[in-house]
C-alpha positions, 0 to 999 in steps of 0.5 A, spaced: 291 723 384 295 728 389 292 728 396 289 735 396 285 732 390 283 726 394 280 730 400 277 735 395 273 729 391 271 726 398 268 732 401 264 734 394 262 727 394 259 728 401 256 735 399 261 738 403 265 745 401 272 743 400 275 748 404 282 749 406 281 748 413 277 741 412 282 739 407 288 740 412 284 736 417 283 730 413 290 730 411 292 730 418 288 725 420 290 721 414 297 722 415 297 720 423 296 712 422 293 712 428 286 715 432 287 722 433 285 726 439 282 733 438 287 736 442 292 733 437 289 736 431 289 743 435 297 742 436 298 739 429 294 745 425 297 750 429 296 756 434 291 760 430 286 754 429 280 756 432 277 750 437 270 751 435 271 751 428 275 745 429 270 741 433 264 743 428 268 741 422 269 734 425 262 733 427 260 735 420 266 730 418 262 725 422 255 726 420 257 725 413 261 718 415 268 721 412 271 720 419 269 716 425 269 718 432 272 713 437 271 714 444 276 712 449 273 707 454 
């Protein structure tokens, strides 16, 4: 199974639309190999990435328990 199919399946299993943006976000997080900050994701996703769209998608992915929010102490 290729990565895009894997992310699509994860999103659908959690009743989320498998948008290209969400797939890209999951791909960047998965490929990072370490916790990734919102700012790092903004850079990796490119200059046309809308900050609010990213934050809302991250929140939705957290609420669906697909990703975990790890706050630094």
